[in-house]
PADREN-886104 format. One record per atom (N, C-alpha, C): atom name; chain; residue number from 1; x, y, z; residue in three letters. Coordinates in nm, 4 decimals. Layout:
residues N
+-------+------+------+----------+----------+----------+-------+
: vexgu : keba : rogu :       c1 :       c2 :       c3 : gutor :
+-------+------+------+----------+----------+----------+-------+
:    CA :    A :  NUM :        X :        Y :        Z :   ALA :
...
+-------+------+------+----------+----------+----------+-------+
end
This chain:
residues 104
+-------+------+------+----------+----------+----------+-------+
: vexgu : keba : rogu :       c1 :       c2 :       c3 : gutor :
+-------+------+------+----------+----------+----------+-------+
:     N :    A :    1 :  -2.4370 :   0.4874 :   1.8950 :   MET :
:    CA :    A :    1 :  -2.2466 :   0.5428 :   1.9052 :   MET :
:     C :    A :    1 :  -2.2356 :   0.5193 :   2.0513 :   MET :
:     N :    A :    2 :  -2.3468 :   0.5619 :   2.0971 :   ALA :
:    CA :    A :    2 :  -2.3915 :   0.5714 :   2.3052 :   ALA :
:     C :    A :    2 :  -2.3870 :   0.4021 :   2.3585 :   ALA :
:     N :    A :    3 :  -2.3686 :   0.2725 :   2.2216 :   GLY :
:    CA :    A :    3 :  -2.3582 :   0.1720 :   2.3571 :   GLY :
:     C :    A :    3 :  -2.2294 :   0.0840 :   2.2336 :   GLY :
:     N :    A :    4 :  -2.1620 :   0.1669 :   2.1130 :   ASP :
:    CA :    A :    4 :  -2.0028 :   0.1451 :   2.0977 :   ASP :
:     C :    A :    4 :  -1.9604 :   0.1793 :   2.1690 :   ASP :
:     N :    A :    5 :  -1.9448 :   0.2593 :   2.2216 :   LEU :
:    CA :    A :    5 :  -1.7782 :   0.3471 :   2.3425 :   LEU :
:     C :    A :    5 :  -1.8198 :   0.2931 :   2.4693 :   LEU :
:     N :    A :    6 :  -1.9074 :   0.3095 :   2.5410 :   PRO :
:    CA :    A :    6 :  -1.8919 :   0.1168 :   2.6108 :   PRO :
:     C :    A :    6 :  -1.9158 :   0.0179 :   2.6624 :   PRO :
:     N :    A :    7 :  -1.9626 :  -0.0767 :   2.4860 :   ALA :
:    CA :    A :    7 :  -1.8798 :  -0.1706 :   2.4272 :   ALA :
:     C :    A :    7 :  -1.9837 :  -0.2533 :   2.4886 :   ALA :
:     N :    A :    8 :  -2.1886 :  -0.2321 :   2.5264 :   ALA :
:    CA :    A :    8 :  -2.2680 :  -0.1974 :   2.6425 :   ALA :
:     C :    A :    8 :  -2.3559 :  -0.1832 :   2.5859 :   ALA :
:     N :    A :    9 :  -2.5131 :  -0.2059 :   2.5759 :   THR :
:    CA :    A :    9 :  -2.6564 :  -0.1195 :   2.5098 :   THR :
:     C :    A :    9 :  -2.6430 :  -0.0072 :   2.7327 :   THR :
:     N :    A :   10 :  -2.6926 :   0.1206 :   2.5723 :   PRO :
:    CA :    A :   10 :  -2.7374 :   0.2193 :   2.6852 :   PRO :
:     C :    A :   10 :  -2.8516 :   0.1993 :   2.7664 :   PRO :
:     N :    A :   11 :  -2.8038 :   0.3021 :   2.9391 :   ASP :
:    CA :    A :   11 :  -2.9304 :   0.3318 :   2.9457 :   ASP :
:     C :    A :   11 :  -3.0386 :   0.3836 :   2.9210 :   ASP :
:     N :    A :   12 :  -3.1573 :   0.4268 :   2.9231 :   LEU :
:    CA :    A :   12 :  -3.2867 :   0.5152 :   2.8747 :   LEU :
:     C :    A :   12 :  -3.1437 :   0.6323 :   2.9433 :   LEU :
:     N :    A :   13 :  -3.1174 :   0.6704 :   3.1081 :   ALA :
:    CA :    A :   13 :  -3.0224 :   0.7988 :   3.1127 :   ALA :
:     C :    A :   13 :  -2.9235 :   0.8483 :   3.0357 :   ALA :
:     N :    A :   14 :  -2.8873 :   0.7096 :   2.9675 :   MET :
:    CA :    A :   14 :  -2.7495 :   0.7412 :   2.9035 :   MET :
:     C :    A :   14 :  -2.7519 :   0.7723 :   2.7490 :   MET :
:     N :    A :   15 :  -2.9007 :   0.7198 :   2.6824 :   LEU :
:    CA :    A :   15 :  -2.9463 :   0.7582 :   2.6153 :   LEU :
:     C :    A :   15 :  -2.9972 :   0.9391 :   2.5860 :   LEU :
:     N :    A :   16 :  -3.0554 :   0.9978 :   2.6949 :   ARG :
:    CA :    A :   16 :  -3.0848 :   1.1144 :   2.6979 :   ARG :
:     C :    A :   16 :  -2.9757 :   1.1820 :   2.7145 :   ARG :
:     N :    A :   17 :  -2.9242 :   1.1476 :   2.8019 :   MET :
:    CA :    A :   17 :  -2.7969 :   1.2057 :   2.7714 :   MET :
:     C :    A :   17 :  -2.6779 :   1.2363 :   2.6386 :   MET :
:     N :    A :   18 :  -2.7019 :   1.1663 :   2.5727 :   ALA :
:    CA :    A :   18 :  -2.6019 :   1.1701 :   2.4689 :   ALA :
:     C :    A :   18 :  -2.7318 :   1.3109 :   2.3560 :   ALA :
:     N :    A :   19 :  -2.8608 :   1.3100 :   2.3737 :   GLN :
:    CA :    A :   19 :  -2.9101 :   1.3760 :   2.2507 :   GLN :
:     C :    A :   19 :  -2.8968 :   1.5255 :   2.3268 :   GLN :
:     N :    A :   20 :  -2.7558 :   1.5410 :   2.4466 :   GLN :
:    CA :    A :   20 :  -2.7475 :   1.6410 :   2.4664 :   GLN :
:     C :    A :   20 :  -2.6420 :   1.6880 :   2.3298 :   GLN :
:     N :    A :   21 :  -2.5747 :   1.5927 :   2.2865 :   ALA :
:    CA :    A :   21 :  -2.5107 :   1.6345 :   2.1260 :   ALA :
:     C :    A :   21 :  -2.5818 :   1.5967 :   2.0465 :   ALA :
:     N :    A :   22 :  -2.6424 :   1.6378 :   2.0053 :   GLY :
:    CA :    A :   22 :  -2.7742 :   1.7165 :   1.9225 :   GLY :
:     C :    A :   22 :  -2.7138 :   1.6524 :   1.7767 :   GLY :
:     N :    A :   23 :  -2.7112 :   1.5043 :   1.7492 :   GLY :
:    CA :    A :   23 :  -2.7164 :   1.4390 :   1.6571 :   GLY :
:     C :    A :   23 :  -2.5531 :   1.4567 :   1.6244 :   GLY :
:     N :    A :   24 :  -2.4456 :   1.5541 :   1.6927 :   ARG :
:    CA :    A :   24 :  -2.3107 :   1.5819 :   1.6310 :   ARG :
:     C :    A :   24 :  -2.2375 :   1.4982 :   1.6052 :   ARG :
:     N :    A :   25 :  -2.1613 :   1.3708 :   1.5862 :   PRO :
:    CA :    A :   25 :  -2.0244 :   1.2689 :   1.6488 :   PRO :
:     C :    A :   25 :  -1.9712 :   1.3133 :   1.7068 :   PRO :
:     N :    A :   26 :  -1.9298 :   1.4260 :   1.6553 :   LEU :
:    CA :    A :   26 :  -1.7740 :   1.4509 :   1.7354 :   LEU :
:     C :    A :   26 :  -1.8073 :   1.5497 :   1.8882 :   LEU :
:     N :    A :   27 :  -1.8674 :   1.5809 :   1.9068 :   LEU :
:    CA :    A :   27 :  -1.9411 :   1.5621 :   2.0593 :   LEU :
:     C :    A :   27 :  -1.9861 :   1.4169 :   2.0956 :   LEU :
:     N :    A :   28 :  -2.0823 :   1.3958 :   2.0576 :   LEU :
:    CA :    A :   28 :  -2.1579 :   1.2356 :   2.0936 :   LEU :
:     C :    A :   28 :  -1.9714 :   1.1961 :   2.1524 :   LEU :
:     N :    A :   29 :  -1.9527 :   1.1530 :   2.0734 :   THR :
:    CA :    A :   29 :  -1.8008 :   1.1213 :   2.1528 :   THR :
:     C :    A :   29 :  -1.7301 :   1.1903 :   2.2515 :   THR :
:     N :    A :   30 :  -1.6943 :   1.2990 :   2.2121 :   GLU :
:    CA :    A :   30 :  -1.6403 :   1.3865 :   2.3266 :   GLU :
:     C :    A :   30 :  -1.6804 :   1.3377 :   2.4364 :   GLU :
:     N :    A :   31 :  -1.8994 :   1.3581 :   2.4533 :   LEU :
:    CA :    A :   31 :  -1.9785 :   1.2768 :   2.5304 :   LEU :
:     C :    A :   31 :  -1.9458 :   1.1565 :   2.6491 :   LEU :
:     N :    A :   32 :  -1.9228 :   1.0915 :   2.5393 :   ILE :
:    CA :    A :   32 :  -1.9420 :   0.9874 :   2.5780 :   ILE :
:     C :    A :   32 :  -1.7807 :   0.8922 :   2.6780 :   ILE :
:     N :    A :   33 :  -1.6512 :   0.9286 :   2.5192 :   ASN :
:    CA :    A :   33 :  -1.6219 :   0.9230 :   2.6367 :   ASN :
:     C :    A :   33 :  -1.5298 :   1.0123 :   2.7933 :   ASN :
:     N :    A :   34 :  -1.6298 :   1.0631 :   2.7408 :   GLY :
:    CA :    A :   34 :  -1.5731 :   1.1802 :   2.9405 :   GLY :
:     C :    A :   34 :  -1.6562 :   1.1329 :   3.0117 :   GLY :
:     N :    A :   35 :  -1.7002 :   1.0593 :   2.9527 :   VAL :
:    CA :    A :   35 :  -1.8369 :   1.0358 :   3.1098 :   VAL :
:     C :    A :   35 :  -1.7238 :   0.9056 :   3.1228 :   VAL :
:     N :    A :   36 :  -1.7199 :   0.8244 :   3.0374 :   LEU :
:    CA :    A :   36 :  -1.6227 :   0.7224 :   3.0647 :   LEU :
:     C :    A :   36 :  -1.4960 :   0.6774 :   3.1154 :   LEU :
:     N :    A :   37 :  -1.4456 :   0.8583 :   3.0835 :   ASP :
:    CA :    A :   37 :  -1.2893 :   0.8536 :   3.1212 :   ASP :
:     C :    A :   37 :  -1.2943 :   0.8780 :   3.2531 :   ASP :
:     N :    A :   38 :  -1.4171 :   0.9635 :   3.3465 :   GLU :
:    CA :    A :   38 :  -1.4954 :   1.0269 :   3.4246 :   GLU :
:     C :    A :   38 :  -1.5269 :   0.9292 :   3.5654 :   GLU :
:     N :    A :   39 :  -1.5325 :   0.8119 :   3.4406 :   GLY :
:    CA :    A :   39 :  -1.5999 :   0.7151 :   3.5867 :   GLY :
:     C :    A :   39 :  -1.7801 :   0.7443 :   3.6043 :   GLY :
:     N :    A :   40 :  -1.8258 :   0.8145 :   3.5040 :   GLY :
:    CA :    A :   40 :  -1.9327 :   0.8018 :   3.5686 :   GLY :
:     C :    A :   40 :  -2.0216 :   0.7132 :   3.4561 :   GLY :
:     N :    A :   41 :  -1.9651 :   0.6141 :   3.4421 :   VAL :
:    CA :    A :   41 :  -2.0494 :   0.4240 :   3.3939 :   VAL :
:     C :    A :   41 :  -2.0306 :   0.3454 :   3.4251 :   VAL :
:     N :    A :   42 :  -2.1026 :   0.2270 :   3.4788 :   THR :
:    CA :    A :   42 :  -2.0750 :   0.1442 :   3.4940 :   THR :
:     C :    A :   42 :  -2.1349 :   0.0103 :   3.4895 :   THR :
:     N :    A :   43 :  -2.1264 :  -0.1002 :   3.3900 :   VAL :
:    CA :    A :   43 :  -2.1488 :  -0.1849 :   3.3186 :   VAL :
:     C :    A :   43 :  -2.1360 :  -0.2868 :   3.3864 :   VAL :
:     N :    A :   44 :  -2.3114 :  -0.3031 :   3.3600 :   THR :
:    CA :    A :   44 :  -2.3841 :  -0.4482 :   3.3677 :   THR :
:     C :    A :   44 :  -2.4638 :  -0.5390 :   3.3628 :   THR :
:     N :    A :   45 :  -2.4087 :  -0.6644 :   3.3980 :   ASP :
:    CA :    A :   45 :  -2.4817 :  -0.7975 :   3.2609 :   ASP :
:     C :    A :   45 :  -2.4779 :  -0.6915 :   3.1666 :   ASP :
:     N :    A :   46 :  -2.3605 :  -0.6502 :   3.0487 :   GLY :
:    CA :    A :   46 :  -2.3785 :  -0.5559 :   2.9322 :   GLY :
:     C :    A :   46 :  -2.4582 :  -0.4244 :   2.9629 :   GLY :
:     N :    A :   47 :  -2.5366 :  -0.4170 :   3.0404 :   VAL :
:    CA :    A :   47 :  -2.5777 :  -0.2480 :   2.9971 :   VAL :
:     C :    A :   47 :  -2.4713 :  -0.1377 :   3.1257 :   VAL :
:     N :    A :   48 :  -2.4702 :  -0.0657 :   2.9730 :   ALA :
:    CA :    A :   48 :  -2.3856 :   0.1259 :   3.0930 :   ALA :
:     C :    A :   48 :  -2.5288 :   0.1908 :   3.1175 :   ALA :
:     N :    A :   49 :  -2.4927 :   0.1906 :   3.2477 :   ARG :
:    CA :    A :   49 :  -2.5984 :   0.2637 :   3.2627 :   ARG :
:     C :    A :   49 :  -2.4925 :   0.4406 :   3.3811 :   ARG :
:     N :    A :   50 :  -2.4851 :   0.5246 :   3.3051 :   LEU :
:    CA :    A :   50 :  -2.5164 :   0.6364 :   3.4223 :   LEU :
:     C :    A :   50 :  -2.5447 :   0.6077 :   3.5522 :   LEU :
:     N :    A :   51 :  -2.3893 :   0.6789 :   3.6682 :   SER :
:    CA :    A :   51 :  -2.3306 :   0.6898 :   3.7920 :   SER :
:     C :    A :   51 :  -2.3503 :   0.8313 :   3.8559 :   SER :
:     N :    A :   52 :  -2.3605 :   0.9295 :   3.7396 :   ARG :
:    CA :    A :   52 :  -2.3776 :   1.0420 :   3.7286 :   ARG :
:     C :    A :   52 :  -2.4458 :   1.1675 :   3.6360 :   ARG :
:     N :    A :   53 :  -2.5466 :   1.2572 :   3.7152 :   GLN :
:    CA :    A :   53 :  -2.6362 :   1.2983 :   3.5966 :   GLN :
:     C :    A :   53 :  -2.5575 :   1.4196 :   3.5208 :   GLN :
:     N :    A :   54 :  -2.3909 :   1.4619 :   3.5354 :   ARG :
:    CA :    A :   54 :  -2.3626 :   1.6184 :   3.4933 :   ARG :
:     C :    A :   54 :  -2.2816 :   1.5892 :   3.3458 :   ARG :
:     N :    A :   55 :  -2.2737 :   1.6629 :   3.2845 :   LEU :
:    CA :    A :   55 :  -2.1797 :   1.6814 :   3.1535 :   LEU :
:     C :    A :   55 :  -2.0111 :   1.6540 :   3.2204 :   LEU :
:     N :    A :   56 :  -1.9483 :   1.5533 :   3.0885 :   PRO :
:    CA :    A :   56 :  -1.8335 :   1.5729 :   3.1496 :   PRO :
:     C :    A :   56 :  -1.6815 :   1.6677 :   3.1629 :   PRO :
:     N :    A :   57 :  -1.6224 :   1.7328 :   3.2295 :   LEU :
:    CA :    A :   57 :  -1.5299 :   1.8176 :   3.1404 :   LEU :
:     C :    A :   57 :  -1.4605 :   1.8822 :   2.9873 :   LEU :
:     N :    A :   58 :  -1.4481 :   1.7228 :   3.0274 :   ARG :
:    CA :    A :   58 :  -1.4213 :   1.7041 :   2.8646 :   ARG :
:     C :    A :   58 :  -1.5458 :   1.7365 :   2.7605 :   ARG :
:     N :    A :   59 :  -1.6541 :   1.7318 :   2.7499 :   PHE :
:    CA :    A :   59 :  -1.7860 :   1.7783 :   2.6706 :   PHE :
:     C :    A :   59 :  -1.7588 :   1.9342 :   2.7501 :   PHE :
:     N :    A :   60 :  -1.7240 :   1.9982 :   2.8032 :   HIS :
:    CA :    A :   60 :  -1.7818 :   2.1023 :   2.7875 :   HIS :
:     C :    A :   60 :  -1.6143 :   2.2453 :   2.7746 :   HIS :
:     N :    A :   61 :  -1.5103 :   2.1115 :   2.7394 :   ALA :
:    CA :    A :   61 :  -1.4036 :   2.1445 :   2.7034 :   ALA :
:     C :    A :   61 :  -1.4081 :   2.2013 :   2.5403 :   ALA :
:     N :    A :   62 :  -1.4179 :   2.0615 :   2.5524 :   SER :
:    CA :    A :   62 :  -1.4753 :   2.0831 :   2.3237 :   SER :
:     C :    A :   62 :  -1.5540 :   2.1585 :   2.2979 :   SER :
:     N :    A :   63 :  -1.6648 :   2.1952 :   2.3957 :   VAL :
:    CA :    A :   63 :  -1.7826 :   2.3301 :   2.3131 :   VAL :
:     C :    A :   63 :  -1.6981 :   2.4540 :   2.3833 :   VAL :
:     N :    A :   64 :  -1.5754 :   2.4988 :   2.4653 :   GLN :
:    CA :    A :   64 :  -1.5826 :   2.6151 :   2.5051 :   GLN :
:     C :    A :   64 :  -1.4307 :   2.6363 :   2.3520 :   GLN :
:     N :    A :   65 :  -1.3621 :   2.4918 :   2.3161 :   HIS :
:    CA :    A :   65 :  -1.2800 :   2.5512 :   2.1783 :   HIS :
:     C :    A :   65 :  -1.3688 :   2.5197 :   2.0845 :   HIS :
:     N :    A :   66 :  -1.4401 :   2.5237 :   2.0439 :   ARG :
:    CA :    A :   66 :  -1.5173 :   2.5099 :   1.9353 :   ARG :
:     C :    A :   66 :  -1.5549 :   2.6670 :   1.9636 :   ARG :
:     N :    A :   67 :  -1.6063 :   2.7506 :   2.0516 :   LEU :
:    CA :    A :   67 :  -1.6357 :   2.8664 :   2.0837 :   LEU :
:     C :    A :   67 :  -1.5390 :   2.9831 :   2.0812 :   LEU :
:     N :    A :   68 :  -1.4197 :   2.9074 :   2.1142 :   GLU :
:    CA :    A :   68 :  -1.3400 :   3.0499 :   2.0808 :   GLU :
:     C :    A :   68 :  -1.2696 :   3.0451 :   1.9382 :   GLU :
:     N :    A :   69 :  -1.3015 :   2.9671 :   1.8164 :   GLN :
:    CA :    A :   69 :  -1.2760 :   2.9135 :   1.7323 :   GLN :
:     C :    A :   69 :  -1.3476 :   3.0568 :   1.6290 :   GLN :
:     N :    A :   70 :  -1.4635 :   3.0585 :   1.6701 :   VAL :
:    CA :    A :   70 :  -1.5653 :   3.1797 :   1.5791 :   VAL :
:     C :    A :   70 :  -1.5594 :   3.2983 :   1.6209 :   VAL :
:     N :    A :   71 :  -1.6144 :   3.4133 :   1.5479 :   SER :
:    CA :    A :   71 :  -1.6285 :   3.5613 :   1.5261 :   SER :
:     C :    A :   71 :  -1.6924 :   3.5635 :   1.6987 :   SER :
:     N :    A :   72 :  -1.6104 :   3.7349 :   1.7544 :   PRO :
:    CA :    A :   72 :  -1.6975 :   3.7322 :   1.8987 :   PRO :
:     C :    A :   72 :  -1.8618 :   3.7104 :   1.8579 :   PRO :
:     N :    A :   73 :  -1.9303 :   3.8148 :   1.7565 :   GLN :
:    CA :    A :   73 :  -2.0354 :   3.8268 :   1.7258 :   GLN :
:     C :    A :   73 :  -2.1095 :   3.6818 :   1.7484 :   GLN :
:     N :    A :   74 :  -2.0498 :   3.5472 :   1.6205 :   ALA :
:    CA :    A :   74 :  -2.1189 :   3.4305 :   1.6259 :   ALA :
:     C :    A :   74 :  -2.0856 :   3.3625 :   1.7724 :   ALA :
:     N :    A :   75 :  -1.9943 :   3.4223 :   1.8012 :   LYS :
:    CA :    A :   75 :  -1.9963 :   3.3821 :   1.9701 :   LYS :
:     C :    A :   75 :  -2.0682 :   3.4215 :   2.0455 :   LYS :
:     N :    A :   76 :  -2.1131 :   3.5930 :   2.0431 :   GLN :
:    CA :    A :   76 :  -2.2902 :   3.6327 :   2.1367 :   GLN :
:     C :    A :   76 :  -2.3581 :   3.5470 :   2.1055 :   GLN :
:     N :    A :   77 :  -2.4352 :   3.5333 :   1.9902 :   ILE :
:    CA :    A :   77 :  -2.5457 :   3.5052 :   1.8677 :   ILE :
:     C :    A :   77 :  -2.5119 :   3.3166 :   1.9536 :   ILE :
:     N :    A :   78 :  -2.4544 :   3.2461 :   1.9396 :   ALA :
:    CA :    A :   78 :  -2.4652 :   3.2162 :   2.0827 :   ALA :
:     C :    A :   78 :  -2.4718 :   3.1261 :   2.1583 :   ALA :
:     N :    A :   79 :  -2.3833 :   3.2259 :   2.2587 :   GLN :
:    CA :    A :   79 :  -2.4188 :   3.2562 :   2.4516 :   GLN :
:     C :    A :   79 :  -2.6391 :   3.2801 :   2.4182 :   GLN :
:     N :    A :   80 :  -2.6932 :   3.3814 :   2.3420 :   ILE :
:    CA :    A :   80 :  -2.7575 :   3.4190 :   2.3826 :   ILE :
:     C :    A :   80 :  -2.8990 :   3.3289 :   2.2840 :   ILE :
:     N :    A :   81 :  -2.8910 :   3.2662 :   2.1880 :   ALA :
:    CA :    A :   81 :  -2.9558 :   3.1554 :   2.1767 :   ALA :
:     C :    A :   81 :  -2.9600 :   3.0092 :   2.2905 :   ALA :
:     N :    A :   82 :  -2.8084 :   2.9605 :   2.3201 :   SER :
:    CA :    A :   82 :  -2.8314 :   2.8293 :   2.4063 :   SER :
:     C :    A :   82 :  -2.9287 :   2.9150 :   2.5447 :   SER :
:     N :    A :   83 :  -2.9016 :   3.0408 :   2.6123 :   VAL :
:    CA :    A :   83 :  -3.0758 :   3.0574 :   2.6350 :   VAL :
:     C :    A :   83 :  -3.2153 :   3.0540 :   2.6073 :   VAL :
:     N :    A :   84 :  -3.2027 :   3.0907 :   2.4725 :   LEU :
:    CA :    A :   84 :  -3.3992 :   3.0316 :   2.4438 :   LEU :
:     C :    A :   84 :  -3.4123 :   2.9353 :   2.4166 :   LEU :
:     N :    A :   85 :  -3.3536 :   2.8090 :   2.3898 :   GLY :
:    CA :    A :   85 :  -3.4004 :   2.6523 :   2.3624 :   GLY :
:     C :    A :   85 :  -3.3249 :   2.6170 :   2.2522 :   GLY :
:     N :    A :   86 :  -3.4147 :   2.5026 :   2.1966 :   ARG :
:    CA :    A :   86 :  -3.3505 :   2.4304 :   2.1833 :   ARG :
:     C :    A :   86 :  -3.4041 :   2.4779 :   1.9914 :   ARG :
:     N :    A :   87 :  -3.4985 :   2.5303 :   2.0320 :   THR :
:    CA :    A :   87 :  -3.5851 :   2.6367 :   1.8449 :   THR :
:     C :    A :   87 :  -3.5951 :   2.8086 :   1.8762 :   THR :
:     N :    A :   88 :  -3.4579 :   2.8472 :   1.7441 :   VAL :
:    CA :    A :   88 :  -3.4486 :   2.9664 :   1.8180 :   VAL :
:     C :    A :   88 :  -3.4681 :   3.0734 :   1.6777 :   VAL :
:     N :    A :   89 :  -3.5683 :   3.1144 :   1.6440 :   SER :
:    CA :    A :   89 :  -3.5245 :   3.1875 :   1.4709 :   SER :
:     C :    A :   89 :  -3.4419 :   3.2419 :   1.5390 :   SER :
:     N :    A :   90 :  -3.4460 :   3.2878 :   1.4050 :   LEU :
:    CA :    A :   90 :  -3.3194 :   3.4307 :   1.3768 :   LEU :
:     C :    A :   90 :  -3.3370 :   3.5614 :   1.4244 :   LEU :
:     N :    A :   91 :  -3.5223 :   3.5918 :   1.3435 :   ASP :
:    CA :    A :   91 :  -3.5564 :   3.6452 :   1.4081 :   ASP :
:     C :    A :   91 :  -3.5428 :   3.7523 :   1.5730 :   ASP :
:     N :    A :   92 :  -3.5544 :   3.5664 :   1.6133 :   GLN :
:    CA :    A :   92 :  -3.5931 :   3.6277 :   1.7456 :   GLN :
:     C :    A :   92 :  -3.4644 :   3.6963 :   1.8092 :   GLN :
:     N :    A :   93 :  -3.3480 :   3.5969 :   1.7506 :   LEU :
:    CA :    A :   93 :  -3.2143 :   3.6824 :   1.7776 :   LEU :
:     C :    A :   93 :  -3.2202 :   3.7724 :   1.7222 :   LEU :
:     N :    A :   94 :  -3.2159 :   3.8764 :   1.6337 :   ALA :
:    CA :    A :   94 :  -3.2500 :   3.9584 :   1.6211 :   ALA :
:     C :    A :   94 :  -3.2813 :   4.1308 :   1.6668 :   ALA :
:     N :    A :   95 :  -3.4151 :   4.0348 :   1.7245 :   GLU :
:    CA :    A :   95 :  -3.4746 :   4.1226 :   1.7993 :   GLU :
:     C :    A :   95 :  -3.3601 :   4.1935 :   1.9366 :   GLU :
:     N :    A :   96 :  -3.2899 :   4.0478 :   1.9948 :   LEU :
:    CA :    A :   96 :  -3.2119 :   4.1122 :   2.1409 :   LEU :
:     C :    A :   96 :  -3.1071 :   4.0919 :   2.1023 :   LEU :
:     N :    A :   97 :  -3.0250 :   4.0786 :   1.9530 :   ILE :
:    CA :    A :   97 :  -2.8773 :   4.1602 :   1.9512 :   ILE :
:     C :    A :   97 :  -2.9251 :   4.2797 :   1.9328 :   ILE :
:     N :    A :   98 :  -3.0269 :   4.3491 :   1.7772 :   GLY :
:    CA :    A :   98 :  -2.9967 :   4.4566 :   1.7399 :   GLY :
:     C :    A :   98 :  -3.0212 :   4.4049 :   1.5940 :   GLY :
:     N :    A :   99 :  -3.1085 :   4.5519 :   1.5293 :   PRO :
:    CA :    A :   99 :  -3.0901 :   4.5641 :   1.3788 :   PRO :
:     C :    A :   99 :  -2.9472 :   4.5268 :   1.3361 :   PRO :
:     N :    A :  100 :  -2.9443 :   4.4566 :   1.2007 :   GLY :
:    CA :    A :  100 :  -2.8248 :   4.5024 :   1.1321 :   GLY :
:     C :    A :  100 :  -2.6689 :   4.3586 :   1.1401 :   GLY :
:     N :    A :  101 :  -2.6965 :   4.3119 :   1.3418 :   SER :
:    CA :    A :  101 :  -2.6666 :   4.2284 :   1.3511 :   SER :
:     C :    A :  101 :  -2.6381 :   4.0625 :   1.3733 :   SER :
:     N :    A :  102 :  -2.7635 :   4.0193 :   1.2790 :   VAL :
:    CA :    A :  102 :  -2.7631 :   3.8958 :   1.2339 :   VAL :
:     C :    A :  102 :  -2.7781 :   3.9032 :   1.0534 :   VAL :
:     N :    A :  103 :  -2.7339 :   3.8049 :   1.0080 :   PRO :
:    CA :    A :  103 :  -2.6971 :   3.8102 :   0.8800 :   PRO :
:     C :    A :  103 :  -2.8178 :   3.7174 :   0.8031 :   PRO :
:     N :    A :  104 :  -2.8923 :   3.7681 :   0.6899 :   ALA :
:    CA :    A :  104 :  -2.9856 :   3.6659 :   0.6603 :   ALA :
:     C :    A :  104 :  -2.9484 :   3.5931 :   0.5632 :   ALA :
+-------+------+------+----------+----------+----------+-------+
end
């Protein structure tokens, strides 16, 4: 998808950025289209290169919209988990949020 949307072979920086979507096609589409819409990609000789390293506003808005659709408890858990890194256990979350806060 990282190559299909810009119709070019993505460079390493673009592939690294695409990994931030965590393998979720909808978020990847938002991410790539957002970078394209904001002029953050240049295509030269069939290679798509990032011209800036920040995530597009569209991607942030998409993630924010999804967080608005969940319960306050789920939103709190997502916010805490985002600070802890890519791999977080339920035990770690429960310890930070408090007993009985994380479903088993």
